[in-house]
N, C-alpha and C positions, 0 to 999 in steps of 0.2 A: 118804471125805475130803470135807469141806465145800467147797462152791463159793465161791471168793473173788470178791467183788464188785470191779468196776472202780474204784469210788470209794475202796476201801480201799488201793489202790496208786497214789497220785498221782504219786510220783516215777518209778517204772518206766514208768508210762503216758506221762508227759511225755517221758521219754527215748525211748520208742518213737515218739512223735509227731515229735520232732525227727529221729530216724533216718529216718522215712518221708519227711519234708521233704527231707533231704539226699539220700536215694536218688532221689527224684523229680527233683531238680535235677541230680544227676549223670547221670541217664539222658539228659538233653538239655543236656549241658554247654556245647556251642558256642552254642546259642541263649541259654542262661542267661548266659553270659559277655558276649554282645553286648548283651543287655537290661541287664545290670549296667553295661556301658560307657556306654550311653545315660543311665541313671539317675545314674551318677557324673558324667557330663558336665553334666547339668542342675544337680546340686548345686554343682559347681564354678563354673559360669557365674554362677549367682544369688548365691552367697556371695562371689564375687570383687568384686561391685559395691560393697557396703558397705565392704569393705576398701580398695578403690581410692578411693572417695569420701572416706573418713576420711583417707587419706594426702594426697589433694589438699587437703582442708580444713586439715590440719595445716600443709602447705606455705604455704597462703594465710595462715594465722595467723602463721607466722614472717615471711612477707614483709611483712604489714601492721605487725607490731610493729617490725621492723627499719626500715621506712620512717618510723615515728613516732619512732624513736630515732636518726635519722641524725646529729643534732647533739650527741649525748651518748655517754658511755662505758658507760652502764648496760646490763645484759642486756636482751634483748627483752621477757621477761615480768617486768616490774617494776611495783611499786605504791608510789606516794609520796603521803602525806597531808601537807598543810602548813597552817600558820597564820602570817599576817602581821599586824603591828600595824595596817596600813592597813585591814584588814577588821574590826577590833575593838579594844577597849582592851588595853593591856598587862596581863599576868596575873601572879599570884603563883605561887610554887612549888606551893602546894596546888592551884591551878587546873590547872597543868600536870600535876601528879601524877594528878589525877582523869581527865584526858584520856588520860594514858599508860596508865592501867589499862584503858581501853577499846580501846586500839590498840597497846599496847606490844609485843605478841607475836602470832605467827601463831595460836596457840591462842585468843587473845582475839578475833582477827578471824573465827575459824571456818573458816579455809581449810586443808583437809587436803592441803597441797602441800609437797614438800621445799623447804627454804629454803637458798639459796646465800649470801645476804647479808641482814643485818638491822642497820640503823644508826639511831641516834636523834641528833637535833641540836636544840639550843636556844640562843638568843642574845638579848641585849638590843639596844636601839637603840644607835647609835654614842655612846660615852661619851668625854668629853674626857680626854686623857692629859697629866698634869702631871709635872714633874720632882719629885724627892723632897722638895724644899723648898716645892713648891706654887706657885712663882713663874713658871715657864716652861711654856707649853702646847706640847707636842711634836706631837701629832696627835690623831686620833680613832680609837678602836677599839671593836669590839663585844666584850663579855664573853660567852664561849660555851664549850660542850662538845660533843664528837663522840665517840660510843662507837666502840670498835674502831679507834681512830685509830692507836695506836702500831705495830701490825704493818705499816702502810701508809706510814710516814714513815721518813726517815733523819735522824738528828741531825747537824747540822753543827757544833754546839758545845753544851756544857753537858750536862745530864741531863734525864731525864723529871721532870715536876713531881710532888710528893708531895701527897696529900690535905691540905686545910687543916684545922688543928686548932681554928681559931677565934681564934688568937693570932698576931700578927705578920703579915707580908705573905703574900699568896696566890701560890704558885708558878704561873707561866704559861709557855706556849710561844708563840713568834712565828715567822713565816715568815722565811726568809733574805732575801726581798725587803724586808720591813718592817725587818729588822735593818740591812740595807745602806742603805736609804733614809733612815731616821730615826736611824741610829747608836745603836740600842738594843742593848746588849751583855749577855752573860750576867753575872748578878750585879747589874745595875743595878736601882735601886728607883724606882718611879713610883707616882702616884696616878691611879685612875680616878674620874672625878667626873661626876655628873649630878644633875638636879633632879627631884624628884617632888612631887606635891601636898602630901605631908606634910613636905617639907623636902629638904635637901641630903643626898646619899648619896656617901660617899667610900670607896673600896676600895683599900687598899694592895696593890701587886703587886710581885713580883720576877721578873726574867727568868731562868727556870730553864734554858731550852734554846732553841736555834734549829733549825728543821727545814725540810726540803724534801720533796716527795713522792717516794717510792721509785720509783713508776711512775705518771706523770701520766695514762697511758691505762688505768689499772686501773678495773675496774667498781665499785670502792669509792667513787669520786668522783662522787656524785650531783649535786654542784655542781662546776664547774671548780675545780681547785686554786687558781687565781688569786683566787677569791672569798674565800679565807681570809687574804689579805694584810692585810685590815682587821679581823682578829680576834685576840684573845688567847685561847688555848685552855687550859682547865683540866680536871681530872678532874670527873666528874659529882658526886662527893661535895663537892668544893670549890664547885661552882656552886650546889648546894642550900644549903650552909651560909652562903654569902655573900649569897644573895638570898632567904632564907626569909621575911623580913619585908617585902620590898619588891615592889611590882607593876611589875617591870622587864622581864619576859620578853615580848618582842615578836615573836619568830620561833621557830617549832618545826616540825620535819620528822621524819617517820617513813618510813624507806625500807626496802622489802623487795624482794629479788630472788629469784624462784622458779625452780626447775627445771621447765621446760615439757615435758620429754620425755614425761611420762605424760598430757598433757592431750589428751583426745579430745572430740569434739563431744557425746557423751553426758553429759559432766561439765560442759559449758560453762554450762548453765543453773544448775546447782548452784553453780558458782563465782560467776556473776553475781548470784544471789540473796544469797550470802554477802557479796559486796562491797557490795551495796545496803544490807543490814541493818547491816553494820559502819559504813557511811557515816552512816546515820541515827543510830546510837548515838553516834558521834563528834560529830556536829553538835549533838546534845542536850547532850552533856557539855562541848563547847567550841564555842559559837556562833562562826561565822566560819571554822571549819576547812573546807577544801575538798580535793578530790582533785586533786593536781597532775599525776599520771601514773597511768593505769589501763589495763589490758588489756581492759576491758569491751567497748569497741566492736569490737576485733579478735575477741573471743570471739563476739559476736553475729554478725559476718560469717562466722566459721568455721562456726557452727551452721547459718546460713542456706545457705551454699554447699554444705555436706555434704548437707543436705536436698534442695536443688534438683538437685545432681548425682546423687544416688541415684535420685530419681524419674525424671530424664531418662534415665539409662543403663538403668534397669529397663525403661522404655518402649521405648528403642532396642533392647533385647535381647529384647523380647517375640516378634518373629517367629522368632528363633533358638530361644528356649525352646519355642515352639509346635512348631517343626520337630522338635526333640529329643523332645518329648512324643509327637508323631505317630509318630516312629521307635520309641519305647518301646512304644506301643500296637500297632504292627505286629509288633514282635518278640514281644510277649506273645500276640498272636493266632496267630502261627506256632507259638509254644511250646504253646499250648492245642490247636491242630490236631494237633500230634504226640501230645499226651496225651489227645485226645478219646476214643479207643477205650478207653484205660486208665480214664478217668473213668467212662465208660459201664459198663464191666465192674464197677468198684467199686460203682457205684450198684445194679447188678443183684444184687450179692452182699450187699446189706443196709446199706451205708453211706448214711446219710441225706444229704439235700441240705445241711442245716446243717453236718454234719460236713465235707462237701466244701468248703463255704464257709470254714470255719475252717482247713482244710488250705491253701486258696488264700491266705488271709490270712497264714498262717505262711510260705508261700513268699515273699509280697510283703514281709513284715517282714524276713525274712532278707536279701533282696536290698537292701532299704532301709537296714538297718543297715550292711551291707558298703559300700554306696555312700556313706553319710555318713562312714564311717571314712576312706575314700580321697578322697572329693569335697571335703571341707573343706580339707585340705592342698593339693589340686589348685587350689582357689579362690585360695589364697595365691599359688601359682605364676602363675596367670592374672592376678591383680591386679598382681603384680610385672612381668609382661610388659607389661601395659597402661601401667604407669608408665614403662617403657622405650620405649614406642612413640613414634617420630618421625613416621611416616607409615604408609600402608597397607602391611602386611607388611614394614615397615622398623623394625627395633628396634636400640637402642643401649644398652648397659649403662652408664647414666649414674652418675657418683659423687654420689649423692643420698641423701636419707633413705630407708631401706628400708621397704617396706610391711610392716605387722605384722598378725598375726592378731588379730581382736577377741575380746573375751570372749563376745560374742553370736554368734560365727561358728558354733559347734556348734549353737546354737539355730536359727539361720537354716538350717543344713543339714538339721536334723531337720524343720523346717517344710516345706522344699522336698520332702523325701522323703515327708512325710505327704500332700502335695498330689499327688505323682506316683504313689505306691504304688497308688491306686485304678485307674490305667491298667493295672496288672498284675493287679488283682483282678477287674475287671468281665468280661473275656472268660471267666475261669474260672467266675465265678458264672453266666454264661449257659450255659456248657457243662455245669454240674452238674445241669441239669434233665433231661438225657437218660439213659435206661437203654440197655442194649445194643440192645433191640428198637426203641425210639423213635429211637435214633441211626441205625440202619440204614434205618428208614423215611424219616427226614429226608434222608439222603444220596441216597436214590432219587428224591426230588422234584427238580424243576427248581431251578436256582440262583436264589436270591433277590437282587434288587438291594440294594446297600448302603444303610445308613440315610440317608446324605446325599442319595442320589438319590431315595429315596422321600419324604423330607421337603423336597425341592427346596431344599436348603441352598445349592447353588451360586447359585440365583436370588436367594435371600434375602440372601446375603452381598454380592451386587452392590450392594444398596441402600446400606449403610454405606460400601462401597468407593468408590462414585461420589460419595457425599456428602463423604467425606474428600478426594477429588480436587477437588471444588468448593471446599471450604474452603481447600485449598492454593493453588488458582488465584486465588481472590477475596481471601482474608484472609491466607493464608500461615501460619496458626496453628491450634492446637487448644486448646480451653479446659481447660487443666490448671492447677489451683490452684498459684500460686507460679511458674509458668513463662511466663505470658502476656507479662510485661514483657520477656522475652528471646526472644520469638517471632521477631524479625528475625535472631537468631543461629542459623544452621543447626545449630550444634553443640549447641543447647539446644532445638531444635524437633523433637520425636519424630514429628511428622506426616510428615516427609520419609521415614521408614522405614515407619511403620505403614500409611499410605494405599497406597503401592505394594505392600506385602506382602499386604495384604488383597485388593487388586485382582488380584494375581497368583494368589492362592489361589483366588478365586472363578472366574477365567478358566480355571485349571487344572481345576477341578471341572467347569466347563461343557464344556471340551474332552473330558473323560472321559465326559460324558453323550453326546456326539456320536460318541465313538470306536466303540461297538458298531455303529452304522449304517455307518460307514466300513469296518469290518472285514467286515460282512456283504456289502457291495458287493464288496469285494476277494475274499471267498470265492466269491461268484457268478462273478466273472471268472475265478478260478483253476480253475473246473470245465472250462474250455476249454483248459487247459494240461496238460502232462504232468510227471511227477516228483512230488517230495515237497511241492510248493507246495500241492497240494490238501489234503493232510493238515494242513499247517501252518495254512492259512487257516481250514479247517473247525474245527480245535481252538480257535484264537484267537477265532473268532466265537462259538463255543459256550461258551467259558470266559473271557469277557472280564473278569468281576469278580474272578477269581483273579489276573489280571495288573494290576488297578487299583492296588493298594498300591505295587508297585515303580515303576510308571510315574508315579504321583502324587508319590512320593518324589523321583524324578529331576527331574520338572518343577519342583518347589518348590526343591530344593537348587541345581540348575543356574541357574535363573532368578534366585534371590536372590543367589547367588554372583556372577553377572555384574552384577547391578544394584548391589550393594554395592561391588564392585570399581570399577565405573564412577563411582559417587558419590565414592569415595575418590580416584580418579585425577583427576576433574574438580576437586574441592576443592583437592587438593594442587597441581595444575598452576596453578589460578587464583591461589592464594595466592602461589606462586612468581612468576608473571607479574605480579601486582599489585605485589609488592615490587620487582621489577626495573623496572616502569613508573615507580614513584614515585621511584626513585633514578637510573635511566638507565644506570648503569655499575656494575661490580663495586666500584669504589673511586673516590672523588672527592677531589681536593685543592682546597680552597676558600680564597678570600682572606677573611681575617677582618675586613678593613676595607673593605667595599664602598663604592663611590663614592656621591655624592648621589642618583643615579638608577638604581642597580643593585640587583638583588634579592639582597642580601647579609645580610639580617636573620637568616635561618635559619642562617647560618654563623657568626654572632657567638658567640664562646666566652666563658664566664664569666670575669670578671676583666679583660676587654679591652673598652674602649669606643671609640666612633668617634673621640673626641677624641684617643686615644692613637696614631692612625694617620696616616701621611702617604703621599702618592703614591710617594715614593721607597722605601717599605718593600717594594714589589713588584719582583721581579727577573724579567725576561722571559728565562727559560732556554729553549733549544731543546727542543721536546718529545721529540726523538729521544734526548736524554740519558736520559730515563726508561726507554726500551726496553733500556738496558744493565743495568737492575736485574733480578736473577733473578726469574722468575715473572711479569713484566709482558709480556703478549702484544701489546697494542695500546694506543695513547695518542691522544687527540684533545683539541682545545681547544673550550671552550664558554663563552659569556658571555650572560647574560640581563640585560635592562634594560627599562625602561618607555619607550614611544614613543607619539607621536601620529600617526595615519594620516590623511592628506588624500586624499579620493577625487576622481576627475575632476569629479564634479558639485558639489563644494564641501562635501559632508558630511565629518565627521570622527568618529573614534572612537579611544579609547585601547586599546592592545594591548601584549602582551609580545613584545619582539623577542628572538629566540634566534639569536645568531650562532654558526655552526658551521663546521668545516672539513669540507667535503663529502667529501674524499678519504679521510680517516681515520675519520670518524664511524661509518660502517656497520660497521667491524670491531670497534667498541667496544660499540655498543648492539644488536647483532644478536640477543642473547638476550632483549632487552626488546621486540622487534618482532614483530608479526603482520601478514601481508599485508592482512587485512581492515581495518586501521586507515585505509588510504588507497586500497584497491582495487588496489594494485600492490605490487611488492616494494620493500624499502627501498632497494636499489641503484638501481632505476628511478626512485624518487621523488627521491633525492639527485642523480641525473644531470641532472634538470631544472635544478638550480642551475648546471650548467656551461653552460647556454644563453647566459648573460650574467652578468657580475659583479654586476649589480644585480638579478638574478633572486631572487624570493622565493616562498615557499609559504605560503599563508594558511589559517587554519582554515576548514573547510567551512561551519560554521554562519554565520559572518559573511559569507562569500562569497555564500551563498544569500540572506541577509538584505539585503545591499547590492547584490546583482546583479553581483558581481564575476565576470569571466571571464578565462580564460587570454589573455594579451596586453594586459590593461588596465594602464595606468601609474598608479602611486600615489606619494605623497611621504611619507616618514617624517621626523618631527621628533625628532632624537636629541640628547641632551646628556649623554653619559657622561663627558665631560671637563669638565663645568661650563658649557659654552657650547652654546646651541641651534644645530643645524646641520640644514638641509634636505637630505635624502638622497633622490634619485629612485630608484624601484624599479619593476620590471615583474613582474606576476603570471604565474608559469609553472605553477602547480598548486595543488591544495588537498588537505587531509587532515583527516579527522575527529579523529584522535588522533595524538599524538606523545609518546614517553617524556618524563616530567616535566612535560608541559603538559596541563592539565585544561581542557576546554571550560567547566566550571562556573566557573572563575576569570576567564573572559572571552576575547576574541579573542586570537589569537597569530599572529605572523609569523616565519617561519624564513628566514634569509638567510645570505649568505657573510660570515664574520667579517672576513676580510681587507678586503673591500670597505667594511665599516663602519669599520675602522681608517683606511683611505685617505681616506674622505669626511670623517671627523672630525679628521684631521690627524696622529694618532699612535695607537699601541695603548693600550688601557685594560685594567685587570685582568680576567683570565678564569680559569675553572676548568680543571683538568686532570682528564679522565675516563680511567679505565684499565680494561682488561679483563685479568683475572688468570688465570693458570694454577694448577696445583697447587703448593703450598708456596712462595708468594712470599716474598721477602725484605722483611718489613715494616719492619725497622730501616733498611734502605737506602731504602725509600720515604719513611719519616718524615724521615730525614736530608736527602733531596733536597727534600722539601717545605719543610723549615726553611730551607734555602739560598735558596729562591725566595720566602720570605715567606708560605708557605702552610701550612695544617694539614690533617690527614686528617679528612674528614667523619665524624662519628659514625654517620651513617645509611649503611647498606649493605644489599644484598639478604640477605647472610648473617645479619646481626644481626636484621633484621626477620623473616626466616623462622624463625630460631632462637627468637625471642621468641614467635612464633605457635605453633611446634611444642611449646613448653612450657606452653601454655594447658591447664589441666586438662580443660575441656570438649572441646577438640579431641583431646587425648590419649585421653580416655575414649571418644569416638566412634570414632576410628580403631582404638583397641584392641579395642572391641567388634566392629567390622567385620572386623578381621584375625582375631580369635579365631573369629568366626562363619564366615568363609571356610574356615578350617582345620577347624572342627567340621563344617561342611557336607560337606567332602571325606571326613572320617572316617565320618560317618553314611551317606553315599552308598556308600562302599566296603563297609562292614560290611553294610548292608542289601542291596546287590546280591548279595554273596557268599552271604549267608544265604538270600536268595530263590532263588538258583540251586540250592543244595543241597536246600532244601525242595521246590522244584519237581521236581527229579529224583527224589527219594524218593517224592513223591506220585504220580508217573507211572510208578513202577517196573513195576507190573503191565502197564500199557498198552504200555510199551516192550518188555517181555518178550514180550508177545503178538505185537507186530509182528515181533520177531525170530523167534519160533516159527513164524510163517506164511511165513517165507522172506525177510524184509527184512534185508539184511546189516547188520552193526554199523557199517560205514562210512556207509551211507546213513542209518541211525538217528542217528548222530552228526551227520551233515550236517543232518538234520531239526531236531535240537535246537539246533545252532549257528545255523541260519537263524532259528529261532524266537527265540532270545536276541538275535540281531542286530536283528530287527524290533522287539522290545520295547524294547531299549536305544536303538535308533535313534529310536523315537517319543519316548521320554523325553528324549534328548539334544537332538534337533532342536527339539522343542516347548519345552523349557526354555531353549534358546538364543534362540529367537524371542521368548518371553515376557520374558526378561531384557533383550534389546536394546530391545524395545518399551517396557518400563517405564522404561528409562534415557532413551529419547528423549522420553517423555511427561512424566516427573516431574523429571528433573534440571534442565531449564531453569527450573523453578519455584522452585529454591532461591534464597533471599534472602541471599546472602553479603555481609556488611558488612565489607569489609576495604579498606585503603588510605584515601586522603584522601576520596574520594567513591565512594559505592556505584554500581556499574555502569560505572565507568571504571577499567581498560579493560573493554570489553564481555565478558559472560560467555558462553562457548560450552561445549557438551557434548563431552566426550572419552570415547568408549567405550573400555573397557579391553580392547582386542582381544588383547593379550598374555595377559590372564587368561582371556578366552574360549577362546583356543587351549589354554591350560593346563588349563582345566576339561574341554574336549572330549578333550584328550590323556589326562587321567586316566580319563575314561570309556572311551576306547579301550583303555587298558591293563587296566581292569577287565574289559572284554569279552573280551580275550585270556585273562585269568586264568580267567574263567568257562568259556570254550571249552576251556581246558586241563583244568579240573576235570571238565567233561563227558566228555572223552575218557578221563580216568583212570577215572571211574566206569563208563564203557561197557566198558572192558577188564577191570575187576574184577568186573562184575556177572555172575552165573550165573543162567540162566533158571529152573532148578529151585528156586533159593532165593527168587527174586522172586515166583514164582507158587505160592501155597499156598491153594487153595480160594478164589481171588479176593481174598485179603488181601495187603497189602504188609507187608514185613518192617520 
């Protein structure tokens, strides 16, 4: 029988190749699954960012379009071209028809978008309306047509007009307003008359019908329905026939409303280009035509925001992606270690190194395809979670536009897999060079230091890490194209994550460089002890590099988890505190008609002017009445006004006087207070006002500037009731900050409100500040405010915080940090468990020998447990120290721009101790799991199975 060549059976050979790949992967199924998990996670993380950015850009597009359409009924994504006689001469029907051919339909515009509305309108200048005998001028009306009008109107009288045949009067429609105002009834005959350069033009008309809009709020009305009160409307055919020979068309409008559901940033430029091309064609065909309404600017902003957000979040996620890549690399290394002897045997039996490389590529491609299939849908889930993010690890399923998978998402997933797959291939390519003989020889040699140690990568990485730290300290930004103008926004400055992550990584490697020295010292000390400590320390000091990967993984994951959690907590707390500082209370009832010297401008509501108000509008209700409303926990009175402060030496300065009720104020603003504002508690500060009715607390800046001290007497010139009054006061304390008072606005003085009332002769309007509990009765609060001549202030901590939480850059950052925290936990869990199993199997022979020479299984288990405890302890303690140090070093450098003034209130670092405890608790649970696994393996292990001519099973 002739020998069949391999090349003659390509399909069976390929099937055998696939079967060999599957068998190799099944042989190490747990390590393969963990490596696949890491690869899937990497695909999901990276593909989620374009999806989220596109969602955020689409929301921004809708918001911008809605803001531009606040005064009209037209849909957000609308396009209106218009021509007015003031911008050019009146045109004939032929001129209009030429322009209409350029713009009359979406197809002519070149916009491939679904159309919701398409309306055309043309009109003459106002023509004089005469009675049928031509003697009495009734009014002036435009002769006009509007397409698609009839489905949007209701006939009050008469019928729809018929197209004009060229004989007799032209049937027209008029509005009910025009009919009632000018007594123009159905069936009446009139003349429309105007003068042109060629002579007089007279058009006979008959009132065929009277109409009103079916729905005045309909998106059909590109002009308000009232605008048609001065028009007689006819069918387009009648308009053409009546004006064909006269240059009377002075107004023309083309209105398109598009379905914006499918608009993504990738199409924005195409739509913008089509709009620009269409505009140029229209201007050539009809000089003077202009865009009245266009989504172009909103599309430009959408495209720019998506680009900036994608770049920013990708940079923010780099440390997390690098961590996942390192995890995949380690899992691949562990997988190759398990397959090393198998590879060496195959090489010794004739398989070439190139064939082994192809086999490794096949393994990697198999895992990559599987990761993309699951990772891209996972990316959609992650993007949706990011869209639901309110704060760090705080999610809320908001009724909003859902995140959608992009057409490019599968391409993005394949691209990520193509970049990550080499991490699975390179270890196998390195292992394929050994035959069974060279492999045994290599194992017999001393353990070689890892590449990063031999290349001094830890030292080299310190250089960019320290430079990044310098940039963050000195400039606060990194030169990323398109992001530098937003460098003051921490939610758009990736350096706040990149610099600390790089420094943590370099310090972790540096610590691992020093770890062998420390372990050798500990091994030397352990020689003078008894028990298993000698074995443990000798093994660890001699096999340091085998423990480096899990320790490094724990150092990085724990430190970055603590750092990111602290960043999130600090930003979240500061945003909340800043919102409360700016408002002072949970809810404020403000007087809409502030007096001539009161700070009431911010409370002035639209539609109400100062002249509409009188002092009698204000009703001085007892504040205790508000406490009867459900959900109101505390109430206080506050009044701010301008005052002139006279110092003992004769100097003066202007200041804001804040009159307060010292007894009730603390219970309302306690959530907006921090003791570092004044160097003492809020209660202690306000108790100073009890020293004397005239006691005041002054801003620390002006006290230091003017040399004011406690006990100094000053005079306040106040005129809240319109008459200047000299009010004596005594300084009892100072404070740097106080809720709603900003040092940047100038000096301030805090005093007793009742004392101010007494000195000026009577009360003057004040605000009601409230502290609310859960589920307050807002209707009751509004009613009580109305009775007192007050209104509920639109500014509240809840509204400010809610607005900030919905900011796309903030949502994206906190979403990335939250997902990163969870991903770090998964990576740490999987990596530690796999390391424990691999370590136990690798040392099976050594453990069996220890048991064979008489060491009991309990003591061997204790040895392994203490060994794991020491390794995990080094990683956990080191990671915690690095995370806390990075937080203390870098978080103060954040340039958070929130509130009225940056830096007020002062920014302080808040370490996420609850997350630190959570991370260490997770590590402790993992340690217990690994101990349990160790004991299970010890009970199931049989010495005669583990020891076979010095090989491991």
